[in-house]
C-alpha positions as CSV (number, residue, x, y, z in Angstrom):
1,X,85.2,131.1,121.2
2,X,82.5,128.6,122.1
3,X,81.3,126.9,118.9
4,X,82.4,125.6,115.6
5,X,80.8,128.3,113.5
6,X,82.7,131.1,115.5
7,X,85.9,129.1,115.2
8,X,85.7,128.7,111.4
9,X,84.5,132.3,110.9
10,X,87.3,133.8,112.9
11,X,90.1,131.6,111.8
12,X,89.3,131.2,108.1
13,X,91.2,134.4,107.0
14,X,94.4,132.9,108.4
15,X,93.8,129.6,106.8
16,X,93.1,131.2,103.4
17,X,96.2,133.4,103.8
18,X,98.4,130.3,104.4
19,X,96.9,128.6,101.3
20,X,97.7,131.7,99.3
21,X,101.3,131.9,100.6
22,X,101.9,128.2,100.0
23,X,100.7,128.5,96.4
24,X,102.7,131.6,95.8
25,X,105.9,130.1,97.2
26,X,105.5,126.8,95.5
27,X,108.7,124.8,96.2
28,X,110.8,128.0,96.9
29,X,109.5,130.2,99.8
30,X,112.1,132.7,98.8
31,X,109.8,133.8,96.1
32,X,107.6,135.4,98.7
33,X,110.3,137.9,99.8
34,X,111.5,138.3,103.4
35,X,108.2,139.7,104.6
36,X,106.3,136.9,102.9
37,X,108.6,134.2,104.4
38,X,108.0,135.6,107.9
39,X,104.3,135.7,107.3
40,X,104.4,132.2,106.0
41,X,106.0,131.0,109.2
42,X,103.5,132.9,111.4
43,X,100.5,131.6,109.5
44,X,101.8,128.0,109.7
45,X,102.2,128.2,113.4
46,X,98.8,129.7,113.8
47,X,97.2,126.9,111.7
48,X,99.1,124.2,113.6
49,X,97.7,125.7,116.8
50,X,94.2,125.8,115.3
51,X,94.6,122.1,114.4
52,X,95.5,121.2,117.9
53,X,92.5,123.1,119.2
54,X,90.1,121.5,116.6
55,X,91.3,118.0,117.5
56,X,90.5,118.7,121.1
57,X,87.2,120.6,120.7
58,X,85.7,119.2,117.5
59,X,87.4,115.8,116.9
60,X,84.7,114.3,114.7
61,X,84.2,117.4,112.4
62,X,85.5,117.5,108.8
63,X,87.3,120.7,109.7
64,X,90.0,118.6,111.4
65,X,90.8,116.9,108.1
66,X,91.0,120.2,106.3
67,X,93.4,121.6,108.9
68,X,95.5,118.5,108.9
69,X,96.0,118.8,105.1
70,X,96.7,122.5,105.4
71,X,99.2,122.0,108.2
72,X,101.0,119.3,106.1
73,X,101.3,121.7,103.2
74,X,102.4,124.6,105.4
75,X,105.0,122.5,107.1
76,X,106.4,121.3,103.8
77,X,106.6,124.9,102.6
78,X,108.3,126.2,105.8
79,X,110.8,123.4,106.3
80,X,111.5,121.9,102.9
81,X,114.9,123.2,101.9
82,X,116.3,120.1,100.3
83,X,117.5,119.8,96.7
84,X,115.5,118.3,93.9
85,X,117.1,114.9,94.4
86,X,116.1,114.8,98.0
87,X,112.7,116.1,97.0
88,X,112.2,113.1,94.7
89,X,113.3,110.7,97.4
90,X,111.0,112.3,100.0
91,X,108.1,112.0,97.6
92,X,108.8,108.3,96.9
93,X,109.3,107.4,100.6
94,X,106.7,109.7,102.2
95,X,105.0,112.2,100.1
96,X,103.2,109.8,97.7
97,X,101.9,107.7,100.5
98,X,100.5,110.7,102.4
99,X,98.8,111.9,99.2
100,X,97.1,108.5,98.9
101,X,96.0,108.4,102.5
102,X,94.9,112.0,103.1
103,X,91.5,111.6,101.6
104,X,90.2,108.2,102.9
105,X,86.6,108.9,102.1
106,X,87.4,109.1,98.4
107,X,89.3,105.8,98.6
108,X,86.3,104.1,100.2
109,X,84.0,105.5,97.4
110,X,86.4,104.2,94.7
111,X,86.6,100.8,96.4
112,X,82.8,100.5,96.6
113,X,82.4,101.6,92.9
114,X,84.8,98.8,91.8
115,X,84.0,96.0,94.3
116,X,80.2,96.2,94.3
117,X,79.7,95.8,90.5
118,X,82.4,93.1,90.6
119,X,80.4,91.1,93.2
120,X,77.0,91.7,91.6
121,X,78.1,90.9,88.0
122,X,80.1,87.9,89.2
123,X,77.1,86.4,90.9
124,X,74.9,87.1,87.9
125,X,77.5,85.5,85.5
126,X,77.8,82.5,87.7
127,X,74.0,82.0,87.8
128,X,73.2,82.9,84.2
129,X,76.4,82.4,82.0
130,X,74.4,82.5,78.8
131,X,73.2,86.1,79.3
132,X,76.5,87.3,81.0
133,X,78.8,86.0,78.3
134,X,78.2,89.0,76.2
135,X,79.8,91.2,78.9
136,X,83.1,89.4,78.7
137,X,85.5,90.6,75.9
138,X,86.3,88.1,73.2
139,X,89.8,87.8,74.5
140,X,88.5,86.4,77.8
141,X,85.9,84.0,76.4
142,X,88.5,81.2,76.9
143,X,87.8,81.2,80.6
144,X,84.9,78.9,79.9
145,X,87.2,76.3,78.3
146,X,88.8,73.5,80.5
147,X,92.4,74.2,81.5
148,X,94.5,71.9,83.7
149,X,95.9,73.5,86.9
150,X,99.4,74.9,86.7
151,X,99.6,74.5,82.9
152,X,102.1,76.8,81.2
153,X,100.6,79.1,78.6
154,X,103.3,78.4,76.1
155,X,104.5,82.1,75.8
156,X,108.1,82.6,74.7
157,X,110.5,85.0,76.4
158,X,110.2,87.6,73.6
159,X,106.4,87.3,73.7
160,X,106.5,87.8,77.5
161,X,108.5,91.0,77.1
162,X,106.0,92.3,74.5
163,X,103.1,91.2,76.7
164,X,104.5,93.0,79.7
165,X,105.1,96.2,77.8
166,X,101.5,96.2,76.4
167,X,100.0,95.3,79.8
168,X,101.6,98.1,81.9
169,X,101.1,100.6,79.1
170,X,97.4,99.7,79.2
171,X,97.3,99.9,82.9
172,X,98.9,103.3,83.0
173,X,96.3,104.5,80.4
174,X,93.5,103.2,82.6
175,X,95.1,105.0,85.6
176,X,95.2,108.3,83.7
177,X,91.7,107.9,82.4
178,X,90.4,107.4,85.9
179,X,92.1,110.6,87.0
180,X,91.0,112.6,83.9
181,X,87.4,111.5,84.5
182,X,87.3,113.7,87.5
183,X,87.1,116.7,85.2
184,X,83.6,115.5,84.3
185,X,82.4,116.1,87.8
186,X,83.7,112.7,88.7
187,X,81.2,110.9,86.4
188,X,83.9,109.7,84.0
189,X,85.9,108.3,87.0
190,X,82.8,106.5,88.4
191,X,81.9,105.1,85.0
192,X,85.4,103.7,84.5
193,X,85.4,102.1,87.9
194,X,82.0,100.6,87.5
195,X,82.7,99.4,84.0
196,X,85.9,97.6,85.1
197,X,84.2,96.1,88.0
198,X,81.4,94.7,85.8
199,X,83.8,93.2,83.3
200,X,86.0,91.7,86.0
201,X,83.0,90.2,87.8
202,X,81.5,88.8,84.6
203,X,84.8,87.1,83.6
204,X,85.3,85.7,87.1
205,X,81.7,84.4,87.3
206,X,81.9,82.7,83.9
207,X,85.2,81.0,84.9
208,X,83.9,79.8,88.2
209,X,80.6,78.6,86.7
210,X,82.6,76.6,84.1
211,X,84.6,74.9,86.8
212,X,87.7,77.0,86.0
213,X,87.8,79.0,89.2
214,X,91.3,77.8,90.3
215,X,92.9,78.4,86.9
216,X,91.3,81.8,86.7
217,X,92.7,82.9,90.1
218,X,96.1,81.5,89.1
219,X,96.0,83.9,86.1
220,X,94.8,87.0,87.9
221,X,95.9,87.0,91.5
222,X,99.6,87.6,91.1
223,X,99.2,90.9,89.4
224,X,95.5,91.6,90.0
225,X,95.6,92.6,93.7
226,X,98.2,95.4,93.0
227,X,96.7,96.3,89.7
228,X,93.2,96.8,91.2
229,X,94.7,98.7,94.1
230,X,96.3,101.1,91.7
231,X,93.1,101.6,89.8
232,X,91.2,102.3,93.0
233,X,93.9,104.9,94.0
234,X,93.8,106.5,90.6
235,X,90.0,106.6,90.8
236,X,90.3,108.4,94.2
237,X,92.6,110.9,92.5
238,X,89.9,111.6,89.9
239,X,87.3,112.0,92.6
240,X,89.6,114.4,94.4
241,X,89.7,116.5,91.3
242,X,85.9,116.4,91.1
243,X,85.5,117.4,94.7
244,X,87.4,120.7,94.0
245,X,84.8,121.5,91.3
246,X,81.7,120.3,93.2
247,X,82.6,121.4,96.7
248,X,85.5,123.8,97.0
249,X,84.6,124.7,100.5
250,X,85.7,128.2,101.6
251,X,88.3,128.4,98.8
252,X,87.7,130.0,95.4
253,X,86.9,127.2,93.0
254,X,89.9,128.0,90.9
255,X,92.3,127.8,93.9
256,X,90.7,124.6,95.0
257,X,91.0,123.0,91.6
258,X,94.6,124.1,91.2
259,X,95.5,122.6,94.6
260,X,93.6,119.4,94.2
261,X,94.8,118.9,90.6
262,X,98.4,119.1,91.7
263,X,97.8,116.5,94.5
264,X,95.9,114.2,92.1
265,X,98.7,114.4,89.4
266,X,101.2,113.5,92.1
267,X,99.1,110.5,93.0
268,X,98.8,109.3,89.4
269,X,102.5,109.7,88.7
270,X,103.4,107.8,91.9
271,X,100.9,105.1,91.1
272,X,102.2,104.6,87.6
273,X,105.4,103.1,89.0
274,X,103.4,100.4,90.8
275,X,101.4,99.8,87.7
276,X,104.7,99.0,85.9
277,X,105.4,96.5,88.7
278,X,102.0,94.9,88.2
279,X,102.5,94.8,84.4
280,X,105.9,93.0,84.8
281,X,104.3,90.4,87.1
282,X,101.5,89.9,84.6
283,X,103.8,89.7,81.7
284,X,106.4,87.3,83.1
285,X,105.1,85.4,86.1
286,X,101.4,84.9,85.1
287,X,102.1,83.0,81.8
288,X,104.5,80.7,83.5
289,X,101.7,78.8,85.2
290,X,103.4,78.4,88.6
291,X,100.3,77.3,90.5
292,X,97.9,78.8,93.0
293,X,100.3,78.8,96.0
294,X,102.9,80.9,94.2
295,X,100.6,83.4,92.8
296,X,98.8,83.9,96.1
297,X,102.1,84.6,97.8
298,X,103.1,87.1,95.2
299,X,99.7,88.7,94.7
300,X,98.8,89.1,98.4
301,X,102.4,90.0,99.2
302,X,102.4,92.9,96.8
303,X,99.0,94.0,97.9
304,X,100.1,93.9,101.6
305,X,103.3,95.8,100.8
306,X,101.4,98.5,99.0
307,X,98.7,99.1,101.6
308,X,101.2,98.6,104.4
309,X,103.2,101.5,103.0
310,X,100.0,103.6,102.7
311,X,99.2,103.2,106.4
312,X,102.8,103.3,107.6
313,X,104.5,105.9,105.4
314,X,101.3,107.8,104.8
315,X,100.6,108.6,108.4
316,X,100.3,112.4,109.0
317,X,102.9,114.0,111.2
318,X,101.6,115.3,114.5
319,X,102.4,119.0,114.7
320,X,104.2,120.1,117.9
321,X,102.8,123.4,119.2
322,X,103.3,125.3,122.4
323,X,99.7,126.3,122.8
324,X,96.3,126.6,121.2
325,X,93.7,129.3,121.0
326,X,91.5,129.5,124.0
327,X,87.7,129.2,123.9
């Protein structure tokens, strides 16, 4: 075969068959019967070979990404024979991070939809605080009031516990809303990301304009880096759901939606754990007024840990194949 169109046309039936077998077997290939298991292994090897060929012949085409994802799913179906406890461990140590990393374009879109409104509204609030103050919720209007650096907020231990519970409950709700917004062709997800970005930028701009930039960053950095990372990832999960509806590719839309919905739900459930961590930091460390140096170490450290795990543990496995289809 000499071109991409021929390659896709000739190999798509095998790719579709592997998708069908993986979906049919779910977490137990034995459901396919002996013939189905043999066919599953055969299709997986063929798709792994197709991936090797596509990487060599069409390295910059999106078909490589599709085959990488399909090969990962096929390998999991063929070789995953561990019990449920090992499955949970594998998801926590590898599976979740691969889910986050496997659609980088959607992560970039989510980052832009959150970061760009933050920067624009922050600049506007800094230059025109009178007009921008209406965007900041009443609970955050205090950012314009003077506050000495490192001052404790005077929150008791019991109040800190209640604050932490409310915070990570709210964060998890935002995460699920960002995911659920994908059902509305992604418009709900984009709206939530842009809205949160505008609100964050407005509050930051008002604080900086009032001379409270340092206290503001002391209050938000410790938990904010991880929290915003989780919101971005949840937004990408929602966009993943939308992509199955808008552009299912060669798959039937129902199959694409089922596959992407499962992946998106896994992302949201895994991200909820990290939102709990962010909520605990916000509820207990932030009110203590430890100063900018401490919150920078904690906030940037948590952010570096999270994204470091995305790039390290989320790296796709390189399939080992004996050969590839010839041209």
